[in-house]
C-alpha positions in Angstrom: -4.3 -37.5 22.1 -3.3 -41.1 22.5 0.3 -40.2 22.1 0.0 -37.6 24.9 -1.6 -40.1 27.3 1.1 -42.6 26.6 3.8 -40.0 27.2 2.2 -39.0 30.5 2.0 -42.7 31.6 5.7 -43.2 30.8 6.7 -40.2 32.8 4.6 -41.3 35.8 6.2 -44.8 35.6 9.7 -43.3 35.5 9.0 -41.2 38.6 7.7 -44.3 40.5 10.8 -46.3 39.4 13.1 -43.5 40.5 11.5 -43.3 44.0 11.7 -47.1 44.4 15.3 -47.1 43.3 16.2 -44.4 45.8 14.5 -46.4 48.6 16.3 -49.6 47.6 19.8 -48.1 47.1 20.0 -45.5 49.9 21.0 -47.0 53.3 19.2 -44.2 55.2 15.9 -45.1 53.5 16.2 -48.7 54.6 16.8 -47.7 58.3 20.5 -48.9 58.3 22.8 -47.5 60.9 24.8 -44.4 60.0 28.1 -46.0 60.9 28.3 -49.0 58.6 31.2 -51.3 58.7 34.0 -50.3 56.3 34.3 -53.9 55.1 30.7 -53.9 53.9 31.1 -50.6 52.1 34.2 -51.9 50.4 32.3 -55.0 49.2 29.2 -53.1 47.8 29.0 -53.4 44.0 29.3 -49.8 42.7 28.7 -50.9 39.0 25.2 -52.2 39.8 24.1 -49.0 41.4 25.5 -47.0 38.4 23.6 -49.2 36.0 20.3 -48.6 37.7 20.9 -44.9 37.7 21.7 -44.8 34.0 18.6 -46.9 33.3 16.3 -44.5 35.2 18.0 -41.5 33.6 17.5 -43.0 30.1 13.8 -43.7 30.8 13.3 -40.1 32.1 15.0 -38.6 29.0 12.9 -40.9 26.7 9.7 -39.9 28.4 10.5 -36.2 28.1 11.4 -36.7 24.4 8.1 -38.5 23.7 6.1 -35.9 25.5 7.8 -33.1 23.5 7.2 -35.0 20.3 3.5 -35.4 21.2 3.1 -31.7 21.9 4.9 -30.9 18.6 2.6 -33.2 16.6 -0.5 -31.7 18.2 0.6 -28.2 17.5 1.3 -29.1 13.8 -2.2 -30.6 13.4 -3.7 -27.5 14.9 -1.7 -25.4 12.4 -2.9 -27.5 9.5 -6.5 -27.3 10.6 -6.5 -23.5 10.7 -7.0 -21.8 7.3 -4.0 -20.0 6.2 -5.6 -17.8 3.4 -8.2 -15.4 4.7 -10.4 -13.5 2.3 -10.1 -9.8 2.4 -12.7 -7.7 0.6 -11.2 -5.2 -1.8 -12.6 -2.0 -3.1 -13.3 -3.6 -6.5 -15.2 -6.5 -4.9 -17.3 -4.0 -2.8 -18.1 -2.0 -5.9 -19.1 -5.1 -7.9 -21.5 -6.2 -5.1 -23.1 -2.7 -5.0 -23.7 -2.8 -8.7 -25.1 -6.3 -8.8 -27.4 -5.5 -5.8 -28.6 -2.3 -7.3 -29.4 -3.9 -10.6 -31.1 -6.9 -9.0 -33.2 -4.6 -6.8 -34.2 -2.3 -9.7 -35.3 -5.3 -11.9 -37.2 -6.9 -9.0 -39.2 -3.7 -8.4 -40.2 -3.6 -12.0 -41.4 -7.2 -12.1 -44.9 -8.5 -11.3 -43.8 -10.5 -8.2 -43.3 -7.3 -6.3 -46.7 -6.2 -5.1 -47.5 -2.6 -4.4 -50.9 -0.8 -4.0 -50.0 1.5 -6.9 -49.9 -1.5 -9.2 -53.4 -2.4 -8.3 -54.9 0.8 -9.8 -56.3 1.2 -13.3 -58.3 -0.9 -15.7 -55.9 -3.8 -15.8 -54.2 -4.2 -12.4 -51.2 -6.5 -12.2 -51.3 -9.1 -9.5 -48.2 -10.9 -8.3 -47.2 -13.6 -10.8 -49.9 -12.6 -13.3 -48.8 -9.6 -15.5 -51.4 -8.2 -17.8 -49.0 -6.3 -20.1 -45.5 -7.5 -20.9 -43.2 -5.8 -23.4 -46.1 -3.6 -24.7 -48.3 -6.6 -25.4 -51.3 -8.2 -23.6 -50.6 -11.5 -22.0 -52.8 -14.5 -21.7 -53.9 -13.4 -18.2 -56.1 -10.7 -19.8 -58.6 -13.2 -21.2 -59.2 -14.9 -17.9 -60.3 -18.6 -18.1 -59.9 -18.6 -21.9 -56.1 -18.6 -21.5 -56.3 -22.4 -21.4 -57.5 -22.4 -25.0 -55.3 -22.2 -28.0 -55.7 -19.6 -30.7 -57.0 -22.2 -33.2 -59.7 -23.4 -30.7 -60.7 -19.8 -30.0 -60.9 -19.1 -33.8 -63.2 -22.1 -34.3 -65.5 -21.0 -31.4 -65.5 -17.5 -32.7 -66.7 -18.6 -36.1 -69.2 -21.0 -34.6 -70.8 -18.5 -32.3 -70.8 -15.9 -35.1 -72.7 -18.2 -37.4 -75.2 -19.3 -34.8 -75.7 -15.8 -33.5 -76.2 -14.4 -37.0 -78.7 -17.1 -37.8 -80.7 -16.4 -34.7 -80.8 -12.6 -35.4 -81.8 -13.1 -39.0 -84.6 -15.6 -38.1 -85.9 -13.4 -35.3 -86.1 -10.2 -37.4 -86.4 -11.2 -41.1 -87.0 -14.8 -42.0 -89.4 -15.7 -39.1 -90.5 -12.3 -37.7 -91.3 -12.8 -34.1 -92.9 -9.4 -33.4 -95.6 -10.1 -36.0 -96.2 -13.5 -34.4 -96.6 -11.9 -31.0 -99.0 -9.3 -32.4 -101.0 -12.1 -33.9 -101.3 -13.7 -30.4 -98.5 -16.1 -30.6 -95.3 -16.5 -28.5 -91.6 -15.8 -29.1 -89.4 -18.5 -30.3 -86.9 -18.7 -27.4 -84.3 -20.5 -29.4 -83.9 -17.5 -31.7 -83.3 -15.3 -28.6 -80.6 -17.6 -27.1 -78.9 -18.0 -30.5 -78.8 -14.2 -31.0 -76.8 -13.8 -27.8 -74.0 -15.8 -29.3 -73.3 -13.1 -31.8 -71.6 -10.6 -29.3 -69.8 -13.5 -27.6 -68.2 -14.4 -30.9 -66.6 -10.9 -30.9 -64.9 -11.5 -27.6 -63.8 -14.9 -28.8 -62.2 -13.2 -31.8 -60.3 -10.8 -29.5 -59.1 -13.7 -27.3 -58.0 -15.6 -30.3 -55.9 -12.6 -31.4 -54.3 -12.2 -28.0 -53.4 -15.9 -27.9 -51.9 -15.7 -31.4 -49.8 -12.7 -30.3 -48.4 -14.8 -27.4 -47.6 -17.7 -29.7 -50.3 -20.0 -28.4 
């Protein structure tokens, strides 16, 4: 852009110089009489006028050459900026895109992140991001809040609850019969009742331990 402005400035300067030269050299432009003395015409220096003409012509030619070079450089830069290789989709590329898109869509519809009302039916509904069954096995989401426990921890809790629950049931029914105590006018031992409730809970702990072990936890 700077080269173009420079060339335009040179051309304008050359035009002004040509106009000034014509006004200086031409007798009619200076208001001189049409019939000049022959002696004065004979004494005018013809070489000086020719030198001025050649100088102006050289400046004009140089200005035009610079302007042409500036336009050529600008056109070359525009040609370099434009991409020469344009991608054209072929039949093979289109077929590959269709195959990849179809496979991706099919797998996405199978996954748990795609929610649909039909997936929320049944005993174990799958919610987005929490699959209940994966590859034919129950996941950790089935056991709810117990998924934060490892299989070893659940095994310990299962055995603990089983022991405490079994103790409460044996005490309530055999070793310290509570029904006979109530018939005699006494009261139930509440601790036996609470302890007996831990026996069925130990069964659920055992199942949760098995599921965590299947999932490698």
